[in-house]
VOGU-3710 file (C-alpha; in Angstrom, 3 decimals, decimal comma):
1> mtvpidaspl> 2,029/-3,573/12,124  -0,810/-1,832/10,307  -0,990/1,948/10,616  -4,020/3,116/12,677  -7,040/3,557/10,424  -7,528/7,244/11,214  -3,900/7,984/10,303  -3,515/5,667/7,325  -1,437/6,950/4,401  -4,095/5,321/2,200
11> agrrvllivg> -6,549/8,105/3,047  -7,467/9,867/-0,192  -5,545/7,377/-2,353  -7,127/5,813/-5,432  -6,611/2,072/-5,846  -7,407/0,259/-9,089  -7,999/-3,333/-7,973  -7,733/-6,059/-10,619  -9,350/-9,279/-9,389  -7,914/-12,306/-11,164
21> ggiaavkapd> -9,389/-15,772/-11,493  -8,620/-17,955/-8,493  -10,265/-19,126/-5,310  -8,477/-16,293/-3,480  -10,803/-13,907/-5,317  -13,311/-14,613/-2,542  -11,088/-12,405/-0,337  -11,558/-9,406/-2,638  -14,671/-8,068/-0,861  -12,862/-8,055/2,497
31> lirrlrerga> -9,834/-6,389/0,894  -12,061/-3,661/-0,543  -13,698/-3,138/2,849  -10,298/-2,805/4,565  -9,112/-0,291/1,978  -12,300/1,753/2,247  -11,999/1,784/6,066  -8,675/3,545/5,627  -10,080/6,198/3,337  -8,992/4,770/-0,011
41> avrcvltqag> -11,185/4,947/-3,090  -11,361/1,605/-4,898  -12,303/0,886/-8,497  -12,443/-2,743/-9,567  -11,645/-4,648/-12,724  -12,927/-8,238/-12,721  -11,402/-10,700/-15,180  -13,507/-13,274/-16,976  -12,056/-16,037/-14,806  -12,632/-13,916/-11,715
51> hefttplals> -16,378/-14,105/-12,428  -16,212/-17,759/-11,365  -15,390/-16,806/-7,765  -17,013/-13,426/-7,102  -19,498/-11,118/-8,794  -19,510/-7,548/-10,098  -22,454/-6,836/-7,785  -20,489/-7,837/-4,667  -17,474/-5,735/-5,669  -19,601/-2,777/-6,749
61> slsedrvftd> -21,607/-2,791/-3,510  -18,470/-2,559/-1,381  -16,469/-0,186/-3,589  -19,521/1,997/-4,331  -18,252/2,321/-7,885  -18,731/0,666/-11,215  -16,932/-2,636/-11,848  -15,189/-2,916/-15,224  -15,045/-6,255/-17,004  -14,676/-5,850/-20,765
71> lfdltdesem> -12,125/-3,912/-22,804  -14,796/-3,017/-25,361  -17,501/-2,127/-22,843  -16,104/1,215/-21,717  -18,671/3,925/-22,486  -15,970/6,473/-23,209  -13,807/4,239/-25,395  -13,785/6,954/-28,047  -11,704/8,909/-25,541  -9,429/5,930/-24,877
81> ghiqlsrqad> -11,187/4,989/-21,644  -8,862/2,068/-20,944  -5,915/4,474/-20,919  -7,697/6,860/-18,573  -8,748/4,032/-16,265  -5,154/2,827/-16,028  -3,842/6,261/-15,102  -6,481/7,764/-12,842  -5,401/5,564/-9,934  -2,461/6,130/-7,601
91> ivlvapatan> -1,591/2,411/-7,707  -2,732/-0,703/-9,556  -3,225/-3,701/-7,264  -3,683/-7,208/-8,668  -5,222/-9,551/-6,101  -5,240/-12,394/-6,754  -2,490/-12,361/-9,371  -2,676/-15,715/-11,133  0,173/-17,457/-12,938  -1,625/-16,767/-16,218
101> lmgrmaagma> -1,968/-13,049/-15,554  1,648/-12,762/-14,380  2,789/-14,562/-17,528  0,853/-12,151/-19,746  2,309/-9,192/-17,863  5,855/-10,504/-18,239  5,342/-11,085/-21,965  3,752/-7,676/-22,527  0,539/-9,223/-23,860  -2,779/-7,356/-23,759
111> pdlaatllla> -5,636/-9,694/-24,793  -8,178/-8,396/-22,273  -9,000/-5,374/-20,153  -6,882/-6,346/-17,111  -3,730/-7,038/-19,128  -4,261/-3,923/-21,258  -4,547/-1,732/-18,172  -1,373/-3,218/-16,720  0,497/-2,554/-19,962  -0,888/0,974/-20,356
121> tdkpvmlapa> -0,500/2,230/-16,792  2,174/4,676/-15,732  1,450/4,093/-12,032  3,085/1,711/-9,538  1,872/-1,897/-9,716  1,613/-4,342/-6,806  0,856/-8,057/-7,152  -0,583/-10,449/-4,568  0,132/-13,824/-6,218  -2,135/-16,817/-5,592
131> mnvrmwlhpa> -1,832/-20,220/-7,223  -1,111/-23,910/-6,666  2,248/-24,567/-5,023  3,612/-26,393/-8,084  2,559/-23,529/-10,318  4,256/-21,023/-7,987  7,494/-23,016/-7,833  7,554/-23,758/-11,576  10,621/-22,240/-13,264  8,409/-20,349/-15,726
141> tqrnlallqg> 6,529/-18,602/-12,919  9,745/-17,791/-11,094  11,265/-16,387/-14,301  8,189/-14,233/-14,836  8,316/-13,079/-11,216  11,988/-12,100/-11,488  11,317/-10,229/-14,737  8,362/-8,328/-13,271  10,290/-7,403/-10,119  13,152/-6,235/-12,307
151> dgvmvvgpne> 10,638/-3,955/-14,035  9,764/-2,457/-10,651  6,560/-4,393/-9,934  6,037/-4,843/-6,186  4,993/-8,210/-4,748  3,324/-9,069/-1,444  3,238/-12,751/-0,523  2,414/-15,434/-1,297  2,083/-17,189/2,040  2,627/-20,848/2,821
161> gnmacgefgp> -0,222/-23,076/3,970  -3,016/-25,446/3,024  -4,620/-24,787/-0,328  -8,063/-25,346/-1,765  -6,582/-28,041/-4,012  -5,519/-30,018/-0,935  -1,780/-29,400/-1,287  0,467/-27,507/1,124  3,182/-24,977/0,411  3,791/-21,433/-0,831
171> grmaepleiv> 1,066/-20,065/-3,063  -1,684/-18,778/-0,754  -2,551/-15,145/-1,382  -1,463/-12,771/1,364  -4,262/-11,899/3,767  -6,143/-8,623/3,149  -4,523/-6,884/6,136  -1,065/-7,915/4,904  -1,838/-6,402/1,515  -3,138/-3,241/3,211
181> aaleahfgpr> 0,072/-3,027/5,257  2,176/-3,296/2,087  0,162/-0,502/0,456  0,467/1,662/3,570  4,208/1,094/3,616  4,423/2,116/-0,055  2,530/5,383/0,473  3,673/6,076/4,016  6,840/7,715/5,305  10,079/5,817/4,751
191> plqglralvt> 11,923/6,459/7,996  15,014/4,418/7,136  15,652/6,098/3,778  19,384/6,486/3,170  20,425/3,723/5,604  21,947/0,340/4,767  20,672/-2,862/6,359  22,035/-6,405/6,468  19,819/-9,396/7,336  20,619/-13,091/7,636
201> sgpthepidp> 17,891/-15,685/7,210  17,198/-19,389/6,920  19,361/-22,337/7,990  22,884/-23,250/6,986  23,762/-26,636/5,520  27,064/-28,060/6,692  28,108/-30,972/4,438  29,176/-34,336/5,836  29,708/-35,814/2,382  28,308/-34,988/-1,070
211> vryianrssg> 24,884/-36,356/0,014  24,401/-35,630/3,710  24,557/-32,435/5,740  23,893/-30,947/9,185  21,234/-28,241/9,401  18,864/-26,377/11,698  15,062/-26,268/11,474  14,474/-22,849/9,964  12,063/-21,873/7,190  13,517/-18,383/6,718
221> kqghaiaaal> 10,070/-16,807/7,088  11,023/-14,429/9,893  14,311/-13,278/8,388  12,779/-12,726/4,969  9,883/-10,784/6,523  12,356/-8,540/8,354  14,340/-7,876/5,173  11,127/-6,970/3,342  10,005/-4,632/6,140  13,380/-2,869/6,235
231> aragaktvlv> 13,249/-2,350/2,472  9,716/-0,982/2,664  10,946/1,468/5,314  13,491/2,773/2,830  16,672/0,957/3,869  18,930/-0,404/1,149  18,779/-4,014/2,281  21,015/-7,007/1,630  19,613/-10,415/2,612  22,104/-13,240/3,105
241> sgptsqpdpa> 19,988/-16,374/2,938  20,674/-20,025/3,542  18,705/-22,687/1,636  14,987/-21,855/1,895  11,866/-21,988/-0,260  10,864/-18,437/0,643  10,435/-16,049/-2,311  12,880/-13,173/-2,605  11,484/-10,065/-0,860  10,682/-7,178/-3,162
251> gvevrrieta> 13,338/-4,478/-3,329  15,947/-6,568/-1,495  19,331/-7,726/-2,777  19,567/-11,457/-2,016  22,872/-13,293/-1,666  22,449/-17,068/-1,364  24,816/-19,256/0,601  24,843/-22,745/2,096  27,402/-22,917/4,914  28,111/-20,768/7,965
261> rqmldaceaa> 31,515/-19,781/6,622  29,944/-18,658/3,360  27,360/-16,673/5,324  30,055/-14,858/7,298  31,975/-14,031/4,107  28,796/-12,692/2,487  27,961/-10,594/5,556  31,410/-9,045/5,701  31,266/-8,331/1,966  27,956/-6,476/2,523
271> lpadiavcaa> 29,486/-4,055/5,041  29,341/-1,215/5,846  25,788/-1,319/7,182  23,891/0,831/9,639  21,679/-2,047/10,816  22,395/-5,777/11,030  19,726/-8,321/11,952  21,017/-11,867/12,389  17,868/-13,982/12,118  19,469/-17,050/10,501
281> avadwrvate> 19,616/-20,351/12,355  23,309/-20,998/11,832  24,655/-24,459/12,578  27,074/-24,201/15,511  29,249/-27,066/14,297  30,410/-28,609/11,053  32,266/-31,793/10,221  35,951/-30,993/10,445  36,750/-32,822/7,204  34,059/-33,262/4,576
291> ageklkkekg> 34,209/-36,650/2,866  34,862/-36,416/-0,865  32,679/-39,440/-1,589  29,440/-40,678/-0,037  30,140/-42,475/3,233  29,113/-46,106/2,880  27,282/-48,155/5,454  29,491/-51,159/6,042  27,851/-54,316/7,379  28,799/-54,710/11,011
301> ggppglafae> 31,105/-51,732/10,827  28,999/-49,346/12,909  28,540/-45,643/12,240  31,517/-43,626/10,996  33,413/-41,525/13,484  32,871/-37,828/12,761  35,161/-35,142/14,154  33,491/-31,745/14,533  34,800/-28,205/14,292  33,126/-25,040/15,562
311> npdilatlsg> 31,615/-22,729/12,989  32,331/-18,992/13,039  30,024/-16,956/15,287  28,531/-14,460/12,853  26,623/-12,405/15,423  29,649/-12,084/17,722  31,928/-11,305/14,783  29,727/-8,448/13,533  29,227/-7,128/17,071  32,926/-7,179/17,875
321> raearpglvi> 34,294/-5,549/14,740  36,688/-2,702/15,441  35,980/-1,206/12,025  32,738/-1,027/10,047  30,666/-2,341/12,938  26,973/-1,794/12,153  25,512/0,910/14,366  22,764/-1,427/15,578  23,374/-5,183/15,742  20,373/-7,394/16,499
331> gfaaetekvi> 20,422/-11,136/17,076  17,892/-13,872/17,708  17,866/-16,368/20,565  15,925/-19,497/19,631  15,405/-21,266/22,954  13,380/-24,200/24,282  13,654/-23,381/28,006  14,500/-20,402/30,240  13,993/-18,261/27,163  14,570/-14,801/28,635
341> ehavakrqrk> 17,346/-15,893/30,992  19,308/-17,513/28,177  18,674/-14,574/25,836  19,974/-12,037/28,359  23,129/-14,100/28,768  23,501/-14,447/24,999  23,294/-10,690/24,455  26,085/-10,107/26,946  28,183/-12,931/25,529  27,821/-11,886/21,894
351> gcdwilandv> 28,186/-8,144/22,450  25,187/-7,249/20,309  22,802/-4,388/21,022  19,488/-6,263/20,993  18,334/-9,863/21,097  14,915/-11,096/20,043  14,188/-14,117/22,205  11,658/-16,679/21,066  10,492/-20,084/22,257  10,997/-22,598/19,449
361> spatgtfggd> 10,044/-25,758/21,344  7,939/-28,081/19,133  4,659/-27,203/20,852  4,917/-23,531/19,780  4,999/-24,234/16,048  7,430/-21,327/15,572  9,825/-23,200/13,277  8,096/-23,343/9,913  4,953/-21,600/11,194  3,502/-18,211/10,344
371> nnsvtlisag> 3,412/-16,779/13,886  5,975/-15,859/16,507  6,099/-14,725/20,114  9,184/-12,698/20,963  10,733/-10,704/23,784  13,049/-7,827/22,918  16,138/-7,915/25,114  18,139/-4,694/25,280  20,035/-2,769/27,948  16,695/-1,965/29,597
381> epdtwpplsk> 13,898/-4,183/30,842  12,783/-7,089/28,618  9,862/-6,118/26,385  7,546/-9,047/25,687  5,400/-8,612/22,584  2,005/-10,262/22,142  1,758/-13,216/19,736  1,992/-11,812/16,201  2,374/-13,028/12,658  5,972/-13,044/11,492
391> qqvaerlvqr> 5,162/-10,160/9,153  3,808/-8,177/12,114  6,916/-9,000/14,167  9,004/-7,644/11,299  6,982/-4,438/11,045  7,113/-3,898/14,806  10,867/-4,485/14,870  11,416/-1,943/12,084  9,260/0,544/13,953  11,447/0,064/17,056
401> ialhlgrt> 14,612/0,416/14,988  13,377/3,697/13,499  12,463/4,993/16,970  15,880/3,987/18,374  17,680/5,734/15,518  15,538/8,852/15,810  14,116/8,312/12,335  10,378/8,425/13,103
//
């Protein structure tokens, strides 16, 4: 949830905005306007490719400052103007950050003004990637991303959705307000500093044979957003994730698993924790005996008989620990009917402190979508939140956690 404009930690901050070449550059004017509303001063650098999607005049009009475009066009170059420009800001924001620009950053190349500034700056750097889904998922881009994050570069997004090229998937630049929220979180108070958090996310895959498996419909978007929000609030966060295409959240330790039993082992290995949020859609059952070879379809033989075994209950296990129980254990109740009634019963049955109940029936679009409607179930009255993006749900949950723990 975005900090109120009149109380934004961006007030008085200086943002150096590098606008890369991509269709998402058309969002740059709105991003500048949102930053200026919150009291930030914005100076813009427009790459040569960025000229194809927006203009220096548009950026200058909204930022009320000069737009820089050429490394050798700085009037004070005799005083190393590119060095000064890179260090006069409080943060360098690249939006959109293209695959090309990320690759140059990772390689330490400086062929133009934008790349030179990024190499010369001693200030924090935040990227808002935007590119075609295949470019985003390409191993080279993912290697560059991992290298940049290892160097301390912060990343917001990308989101999943339809793209200008007609394809669908991760690669859309985060919306301006999402980028603003990430900047506010960076400059704002970190109420959960010094605490440890554990989050589960995504589905589990329970193998039937080497080819087939049982799974739940979960994209991991909500769990990953919660892990990112906890990390931004200062918590040392471990994310135990089932198979998902979601990018690793910045500043979060990710431990990847496939099965429910692996997820439980990873969760217990991550203890002790002050906060545990079980957002994963864990398969309740698995095949009792996994076939060593692919099960064959025999003519006239009918389907194979499968015996099932119950998977471990991760939420109940964490809630019921006699030792090293997290101080606040939060679960999710994905329901298709009687949502609140079933969630209240689940909280009592599992022994957790809070449950976030949400309707995941097909008509809601919650599974795989970007939005969520939840009700917080605790010992008090149910608290129904308005429909929010999954990032906003995560921010609101972290705000409630901080309030509950007296960390505001």
